[in-house]
N, C-alpha and C positions, 0 to 999 in steps of 0.2 A: 207605635206606641208598643211598647216592651207585651210578648203573649206571654204570662205567667201563672202555672200551676197552682192551682189554689188547693190548701188543706183539704184531703177529703174524712178524713180523721180524727181530726181535733176535734177535742170532749168528748172524745168517743176514745179511742185508744190512748191518749194524755193526754195534759191540760193545754186551755186553748188558750190562755190569757198567758201572758208573757214574765210575770213576775213567777208565779203561778211554778211554770212551765222553767224557769229556770232556779229556784229553788230547789222544785223534784229533780229534777235530771243532776247537778250539781253536789245533792245526799245524797243520791244514786254512786254517784262517784268517790263522792269521800270516801263512805261506807265498803266501794266493792274492793273485794279482796285485790291484793298490789304481787307483783308476779315480781322478779327480777329473770331479763330474757337476754341474756346475749346474743347477739346480731342484728339488722337492718331485718323488721317485719316489716314482709312484703302485701300481707293480708286479713281479713279478719275473716271469721263463720258470725255472726251475730240474728238468736232469734229478730218474730218481727212479731209479739203479741203486744197486746196491752200493756205499759208497766208494769202497772201494777201487777201483773203475771210473772214475765220476762226482762221486765227492766234492770235489774241488775243483776240478772246475767247479762245484758247487753253491756251495762255500765262494765264489769270486769275486763269485755275487749274493748272499749274505750279509752278505761283510767289508764292499761297499758303505756296506748301510744299516747299516751298527752309526752307533750316536749317534745317526740318524734316533729320530724318537718318534711311536707311533701308541696308537689306542683298540685295535685290535684286529685283527688280521688275518682274511682267508678266503682256503683254499686249497682249489684246483680240481683233483681230479684222474680222470680215466679209473679203468671199473672196469674189472682184467685176469681173476678169478677168476670170476663171473657176472655172465651179463647181461641187463640188465631196463628194461625202457621206462622216459624218463625217469628223472630227477638227483634224490638222497639225500642229505639231509642227517642226517648222527649224531642216531639219539634221547637219545643218552644226556649225563651232565655231565662227564666229562676223558674224551680218549682220555691211557695214561699210553705214557712209554716208561724207559730206568734213569733219567732225568735228572728223575725227575716223571711230577704229572701236570698235564695241562696243561687247561685250563676254556674249554667251549663259551660261548658268546655263543648266552644262549638268545634275548636280545631281537633279534639279528639276526637268526641262527635263525629266528622264529616270522615277522618279518617279512618274511626270502627265501617263504618257502611262502606268507602272503599276496597276496605279489607278480606266482608266478605258478601257474599251474593243476598243470605239469610238477613244480613240486618237492614231497619229498613226503618229512616227518621222517618218518624210517626206520632202523635200523639194517640194514638192503637195499644189501651192496653192501662193509661198513667192514670186517665183521671179520677176515675172510684178505688187504686189498688194502695196499697198499704204499704206493702214488702218494703219499699223503698224508700216512703215520707217516716216509717219511723225512728230511723235510723239518723236520720235528720237535724234530728234537734241533739243529739249526741254530736257530728261530726259539729254541729254549730258554735255548741261549746268547748270544743274541745280548738277548734278552729279556726270559729269563725266565722267569714265568707271564701274560704277552702273552696275554689272553684269545683263540677262535679260531672259527672258523665254519668244521669238515670238509665241502664238497660233491661227492658220486660223480657222476659222470654214466653211467649204465645203457648213455646209448646218447645218440652225438655225432650225430646228425643236428645240420641246417642251423638248424632252424627253435631247436629246442632251444637252441642254443646262444645265436642272438640274445632267445629271453624269458630265459636268464641273465644274458644279459648286462646288459639291460632294470633284471631285480629287483635283482641289483647294482648295480647303477645313483639305482635309488632306495630304494635299502636305503641308497648308503651315500656321500647326500645331506647336504654339516651335516655329514661324519663322516668324522674320519682315518683311514682303512680302506689296511693293505698287502694286494695281491693277490697273490696267490703261481700260475700253470698251473703243475700237475705235470709234467711230459713227457723223453721219451727222443723222438729220432727216428729214422733207418730202423733196421731189422733185421736181420743177418744175411748183408745184403750182403758183396762183398770188396774191401778195402780202398777202389778207386779209384770205383769206385758208390759204391758208400756218401759219400763229398767228391761226389761231383755229386749225389747225388738229395739230399742233407743239406741242400744249397747253396741250392739248387729252395726250402726253408721256411727258412731264415734269411730270403734275398734277399727275402721276404715281411713279418717278420716287420721282419727289420732295418730298413727302406722304412713301416711302420704300414701295410698294410692287411691285415687276420684277411681281409675279404672274396675275397680271390685268396689267400690262402694253402685257407681250406677250399675254391675252385675246384679249388687245384692239386692238395689228397688227393684229393680225387672224381675226378680224373683217373684216377687213380696217378703224377700227375707229382715226387713224393715224399711220406713219409711224416714218421708223427708221433703213436705211438698217443698223443699227449695232446693231437692240436689242436682236437680241441672242446673240452676248458678252455682251449691257447690263443687259441682263438681272444676264444671268450666269455671272456674274464679284458683282450685287448685294448679289445673293445668298451668294456665299460664301465671300462676304463681311459679310453677317450678322451670318455664323458661324463663324467668325473672330471677333465676338462681334462691329460689327457696327451695331449702330439702327433709326442713323440718316443722312440725305440725305441734305444737303448746296448748296440748286441750284447758282451759283454764276456770268456769263453770259448769254444769250439766244439772241441771232438779228438770222436775215439770208440775203440772201445777196443784199437782195438789198432794206438792209440799209445800210451794203459799197456802190455799186457801181448806185447807187438812181433805178433802170429797176427792176421794181414791177411787171413784168407778167410773171415771172417763175421764183420762186424764190427755194433757200436750204436753211435747218433752223439746226442750228446751237447748240451744246449746251453746256453747263462747269460744274460739280459739284464734289461735296464733298460725297466719301462715311465715317462718320465720325462715332466712337467709342467714346462717354464719358464716363469721366473716373470723 
């Protein structure tokens, strides 16, 4: 029997009925801001909160890649529910959402594990984690059953980010792979402070400086729960030819709800190889 990772946050972060979810994702993509970008989009940076909060921000990235063609996707997210040393690539066959089962690319999974000893094929970190899962309905709506590889970082220290980036770049050589870094920004600061903290992170992303991004997180000059995944994806995308980052949309939960006492920040950005 195929091994299937069941949804953990359907009905919480996004609708658990197929028809409702399809309609919501479709409407978000239709409303999302449209951008014209010259070049090949190697990667996205995308938020992972509930769709009522960050769905529009995420949709700005996924709208940009509508009409693009990829062989597979690699989605890298942080672990919110359990700490573990190293990096985990899901050991099963499918991730399930209300839109259906998305196949795990086993060849790429094995190649990643072979490329770096810190990358393990395991269910550790996957069963309750939402950072990869919330990306999938967008990916399914845009591409259908695109094979993908779900990667969870249990530890985001710099050497693991670099090792993962090198492994992804090696595995993606000669392949047309979409990279997605799943991250939110600052958490639970007052609105003005959150915007200032978030701008510290966004400036490094927009300038395509992953090492400086990690510096700011380590010095607590900015916050991103998926800062390690973001840096790793940026480094890998650079090795694949991306040199430019396009900031697509930024907001925080206060912009959505009007409650500006303790907000969470969201960013959508694209990593571009100019042609």
